[in-house]
C-alpha positions as CSV (number, residue, x, y, z in Angstrom):
1,M,-0.1,-0.1,-0.1
2,F,2.7,2.4,1.1
3,M,4.7,1.5,-2.3
4,L,1.3,2.3,-4.4
5,Q,0.9,5.5,-2.7
6,E,4.3,6.8,-3.5
7,V,3.6,6.0,-6.8
8,F,0.6,8.0,-7.0
9,Y,2.6,10.9,-5.5
10,W,5.1,11.0,-8.4
11,I,2.1,10.2,-11.0
12,F,0.3,13.0,-9.9
13,N,3.5,15.4,-9.7
14,M,4.4,14.0,-13.7
15,S,0.3,14.7,-14.5
16,I,0.7,18.4,-13.4
17,T,4.2,18.9,-15.4
18,A,2.9,17.0,-18.5
19,T,0.0,19.6,-18.0
20,I,1.9,22.5,-18.3
21,T,4.1,21.4,-21.6
22,G,0.6,20.2,-22.8
23,V,-1.1,23.5,-22.6
24,I,2.1,24.9,-24.5
25,I,1.7,22.4,-27.3
26,M,-2.0,23.2,-27.7
27,L,-1.0,27.2,-28.0
28,V,1.6,26.2,-30.5
29,R,-1.0,24.3,-32.8
30,L,-3.0,27.4,-32.9
31,I,-0.2,28.6,-35.3
32,K,-1.7,27.8,-38.8
33,K,1.8,28.0,-40.8
34,I,3.0,25.0,-38.8
35,P,2.3,22.1,-40.5
36,R,0.5,19.1,-38.9
37,R,3.2,16.9,-39.7
38,V,5.4,18.9,-37.7
39,T,3.1,19.8,-34.4
40,V,2.4,15.7,-34.1
41,F,5.8,15.2,-33.2
42,L,5.6,17.7,-30.3
43,W,2.5,15.6,-28.5
44,I,5.8,13.2,-27.3
45,I,6.4,16.2,-24.9
46,P,3.3,15.7,-22.6
47,F,3.2,12.0,-23.3
48,L,6.7,11.6,-22.1
49,R,6.3,14.2,-19.1
50,M,3.4,11.5,-18.0
51,T,5.6,8.4,-18.6
52,F,8.8,9.2,-17.1
53,P,9.2,11.0,-13.9
54,F,12.7,12.0,-14.3
55,G,14.8,14.0,-16.8
56,P,18.0,15.8,-17.6
57,N,18.7,19.2,-15.4
58,S,19.2,22.7,-17.3
59,P,19.5,26.2,-16.0
60,Y,17.5,27.3,-19.4
61,G,14.3,25.2,-19.6
62,L,10.8,26.1,-18.8
63,M,11.1,24.1,-15.1
64,A,14.5,26.2,-14.7
65,L,11.8,29.4,-14.6
66,L,9.2,28.0,-12.6
67,S,11.3,26.9,-10.1
68,K,11.9,30.6,-9.2
69,L,8.0,30.7,-8.7
70,T,7.1,27.3,-7.8
71,T,8.0,23.6,-7.8
72,K,11.0,21.8,-6.0
73,T,13.8,20.1,-8.0
74,I,15.3,16.4,-6.7
75,I,18.1,15.0,-7.6
76,V,18.1,11.1,-8.5
77,Y,21.2,10.8,-10.2
78,Q,24.5,13.4,-10.7
79,P,26.9,11.3,-12.6
80,T,29.1,14.6,-13.2
81,D,28.7,18.3,-11.7
82,D,27.5,19.2,-15.1
83,I,25.6,16.4,-15.6
84,A,22.3,15.5,-13.3
85,F,18.9,13.8,-13.7
86,S,16.1,15.1,-11.5
87,M,12.1,14.6,-10.5
88,T,10.4,17.9,-10.5
89,N,7.9,17.8,-7.6
90,S,5.1,20.4,-7.8
91,V,2.8,19.5,-5.2
92,M,5.7,19.7,-2.5
93,A,3.4,18.1,0.3
94,A,6.6,16.0,1.6
95,D,9.6,16.6,3.9
96,T,11.7,13.8,2.3
97,Y,11.1,11.6,-0.7
98,F,12.8,8.1,-0.7
99,P,10.9,7.3,1.1
100,I,8.1,10.0,1.0
101,T,7.3,11.4,4.4
102,Y,4.5,14.2,4.3
103,K,4.5,17.4,6.0
104,V,1.1,16.7,8.1
105,N,-0.4,13.4,8.4
106,I,-3.6,14.2,6.8
107,L,-1.8,14.5,3.4
108,E,-0.4,10.6,3.9
109,D,-4.5,9.6,4.6
110,I,-5.4,11.6,1.2
111,F,-2.7,10.0,-0.7
112,R,-3.2,6.6,0.5
113,L,-7.1,6.8,-0.4
114,A,-6.3,8.7,-3.5
115,S,-4.2,6.0,-4.5
116,V,-6.4,2.9,-4.5
117,V,-8.8,5.0,-6.2
118,W,-6.4,6.0,-8.8
119,I,-5.3,2.1,-9.4
120,I,-8.9,0.7,-9.3
121,V,-10.1,3.2,-12.0
122,S,-6.9,2.8,-14.0
123,L,-7.2,-1.0,-14.1
124,A,-10.8,-0.6,-15.3
125,I,-10.0,1.5,-18.0
126,L,-7.5,-0.1,-19.4
127,L,-9.3,-3.7,-19.0
128,M,-11.9,-1.7,-20.8
129,L,-9.7,-1.0,-23.9
130,A,-8.5,-4.4,-23.8
131,V,-11.7,-5.5,-24.1
132,T,-12.5,-3.1,-26.8
133,Y,-9.4,-3.7,-28.9
134,F,-9.6,-7.9,-28.9
135,T,-13.7,-7.3,-29.7
136,T,-12.9,-5.2,-32.8
137,I,-10.5,-7.6,-33.9
138,Y,-12.7,-10.7,-33.6
139,E,-15.3,-8.7,-35.4
140,I,-13.3,-8.1,-38.8
141,K,-12.2,-11.7,-38.9
142,D,-14.7,-12.7,-41.6
143,S,-13.8,-9.8,-43.5
144,T,-13.5,-10.7,-47.6
145,H,-9.9,-10.5,-48.7
146,I,-9.4,-8.5,-52.1
147,K,-5.3,-8.2,-52.5
148,D,-2.4,-7.7,-50.2
149,N,-3.6,-6.9,-46.8
150,I,-7.0,-5.4,-48.1
151,Y,-10.2,-6.6,-46.6
152,L,-13.7,-5.6,-47.4
153,S,-16.4,-6.1,-44.2
154,E,-20.2,-5.7,-43.7
155,K,-19.5,-4.4,-40.1
156,I,-17.5,-1.1,-40.8
157,V,-18.7,2.4,-42.2
158,S,-15.4,4.0,-42.4
159,P,-11.8,2.6,-44.2
160,A,-9.6,2.0,-41.4
161,V,-6.4,0.0,-40.6
162,Y,-6.9,-2.5,-37.7
163,G,-4.1,-4.5,-36.1
164,I,-0.2,-3.1,-35.0
165,V,2.3,-6.7,-36.1
166,K,0.0,-7.9,-39.2
167,P,-2.0,-4.5,-39.9
168,K,-4.9,-5.0,-42.4
169,I,-6.7,-2.1,-44.3
170,I,-10.7,-3.0,-43.8
171,L,-13.0,-1.3,-46.2
172,P,-16.5,-1.1,-45.9
173,A,-18.4,-3.6,-48.3
174,S,-20.2,-0.6,-50.2
175,Y,-16.4,0.5,-51.6
176,K,-16.3,-2.7,-53.6
177,N,-16.6,-1.2,-57.0
178,S,-15.0,2.2,-55.8
179,D,-12.1,3.8,-56.8
180,I,-9.8,3.0,-53.8
181,E,-6.7,4.3,-54.8
182,L,-6.1,7.4,-53.0
183,I,-8.1,5.4,-49.7
184,V,-5.4,2.6,-49.8
185,L,-2.4,5.3,-49.8
186,H,-3.8,6.8,-47.0
187,E,-4.0,4.0,-44.9
188,K,-0.8,2.8,-45.8
189,T,0.7,5.7,-44.8
190,H,-0.7,5.1,-41.2
191,I,1.0,1.6,-41.4
192,R,4.4,2.8,-42.5
193,S,4.4,5.2,-39.9
194,L,3.2,2.8,-37.1
195,D,0.3,5.1,-36.4
196,N,-1.9,2.2,-34.5
197,L,0.9,1.5,-32.1
198,W,1.4,5.2,-31.4
199,R,-2.9,5.3,-30.4
200,I,-2.5,2.2,-28.2
201,I,0.7,4.0,-26.2
202,A,-1.1,6.9,-26.0
203,F,-4.6,5.5,-25.2
204,V,-2.4,3.6,-22.2
205,I,-0.7,6.6,-20.9
206,V,-3.7,8.5,-20.8
207,A,-5.4,5.6,-18.8
208,V,-3.0,5.8,-16.3
209,H,-3.4,9.7,-15.8
210,W,-7.6,9.0,-16.0
211,F,-7.8,11.9,-13.1
212,N,-6.2,14.6,-15.1
213,P,-9.0,15.9,-17.5
214,L,-6.6,17.9,-19.9
215,S,-5.0,14.5,-20.5
216,W,-8.1,13.4,-22.4
217,L,-8.2,16.8,-24.3
218,F,-4.4,16.2,-25.3
219,L,-5.4,12.6,-26.6
220,K,-8.1,14.4,-28.7
221,G,-5.5,16.7,-30.1
222,F,-2.6,14.2,-30.7
223,L,-5.4,11.8,-32.7
224,A,-6.5,14.9,-34.6
225,D,-2.9,16.0,-35.3
226,L,-2.2,12.0,-36.5
227,E,-5.1,12.1,-38.9
228,L,-3.8,15.6,-40.1
229,S,-0.2,14.5,-40.7
230,C,-1.1,11.5,-42.3
231,D,-3.2,14.0,-45.1
232,E,-0.2,15.8,-45.5
233,R,2.6,13.1,-46.0
234,V,-0.1,11.6,-48.7
235,L,-0.2,14.9,-50.2
236,T,3.8,15.1,-50.8
237,K,3.6,11.9,-52.4
238,I,0.5,12.5,-55.1
239,G,1.5,16.4,-55.2
240,Y,-0.8,19.3,-54.5
241,D,-2.6,19.0,-58.1
242,R,-4.4,15.9,-56.7
243,A,-5.3,17.5,-53.7
244,K,-9.1,18.3,-54.7
245,D,-9.2,14.6,-55.8
246,Y,-8.3,13.9,-52.3
247,A,-10.1,16.1,-50.4
248,A,-13.4,14.6,-52.7
249,S,-12.7,11.0,-51.5
250,L,-12.4,12.2,-48.0
251,L,-16.1,13.8,-48.6
252,E,-17.3,10.5,-49.8
253,S,-16.3,8.8,-46.9
254,K,-18.5,8.1,-43.6
255,Q,-17.2,9.2,-40.1
256,G,-16.8,5.9,-37.8
257,A,-15.9,5.7,-34.3
258,T,-12.7,3.9,-33.9
259,V,-10.4,3.8,-30.7
260,F,-7.6,1.6,-32.1
261,A,-7.8,1.9,-35.7
262,S,-6.5,4.6,-38.0
263,A,-9.6,5.7,-39.8
264,F,-9.8,7.4,-43.2
265,G,-13.0,9.1,-42.1
266,G,-11.3,10.0,-38.6
267,A,-10.8,13.4,-37.0
268,K,-13.2,16.3,-38.3
269,I,-14.1,16.2,-42.0
270,R,-14.2,19.9,-42.3
271,T,-10.7,20.6,-40.5
272,R,-9.2,18.0,-42.6
273,I,-10.7,19.5,-46.0
274,E,-9.1,22.9,-44.9
275,N,-5.7,21.5,-44.3
276,I,-5.8,19.6,-47.4
277,L,-6.7,22.4,-49.8
278,S,-4.2,25.0,-47.5
279,F,-1.4,22.3,-47.9
280,K,2.0,23.7,-49.2
281,K,5.2,21.4,-49.4
282,L,7.6,22.2,-47.3
283,T,11.0,23.9,-48.4
284,W,14.8,23.1,-47.5
285,L,14.8,26.3,-45.3
286,S,11.3,25.9,-43.7
287,L,12.4,22.4,-43.0
288,T,15.7,23.7,-41.4
289,V,13.5,26.2,-39.5
290,F,10.9,24.0,-38.1
291,I,13.4,21.5,-37.1
292,A,15.0,23.9,-34.9
293,L,11.9,24.7,-33.7
294,I,10.9,21.5,-32.6
295,G,14.7,21.1,-31.0
296,A,14.2,24.2,-29.2
297,I,10.9,23.4,-27.8
298,F,11.8,19.7,-27.0
299,Y,15.2,21.0,-24.9
300,A,12.6,24.0,-23.3
301,L,10.0,21.7,-21.9
302,L,11.9,18.1,-21.5
303,T,14.6,19.5,-19.1
304,N,14.2,20.1,-15.4
305,A,15.5,23.1,-13.4
306,G,18.9,22.5,-12.8
């Protein structure tokens, strides 16, 4: 029980730090000129903050700035005078940390009770996700094979990729005599990027941080960017001349609710159409600028106060 209480204490701290970084990513996403195939990588930051309790120290990161106002840095490993790894403690409810001794007894009682509720709900959500995943895979077992890894099914309304190890592109049965070139290209792009794997990882992380309402908002933003990023990568292959054809095929598809499947009709159609029609190829200069921007944001948001 005591170990569970300590785990939840640090999970709670990690969630606070992830919230700060996630809100910044949400604000960065509002900058229209930054392509979604760039912003999708930025979601790594809050998800890493939710997953790993420690990180490298730096005097120039966001946490270094916040440490002057609030938060406390707990050093966990320091191989040299210049290099250190620490944990960010935003709750600051304890006097010592290994093991944790709380400043007042009531805080220990609160975290003991909260940790039990946390683990029960987390396990329930993870179980529900597992049941959803295997139920979905089972439902498409009777799909009709067309060619390669492409199948038709009466049980779905929107094209999607199912599975991770041996992913299958499942199309609605109504697509039997349709032109599926661009749809299949979209789904194959999902497969090459391992998007289904990233979806599952994101859902599992948010299941652990279920008590943080913003974590669900970050998940929604990440899934939307995953689809928008896939659209942009498709357009880099087919060229802007076919953007209208691609948008038309998207309009003809129905939206289907999918949790662990990357659907062609996923995300808001209007947003995707606008993004497709405003698509621009990256020049070497803009690519260099965006890489530098990503590097700077990663450095600022993933380092702890040093």
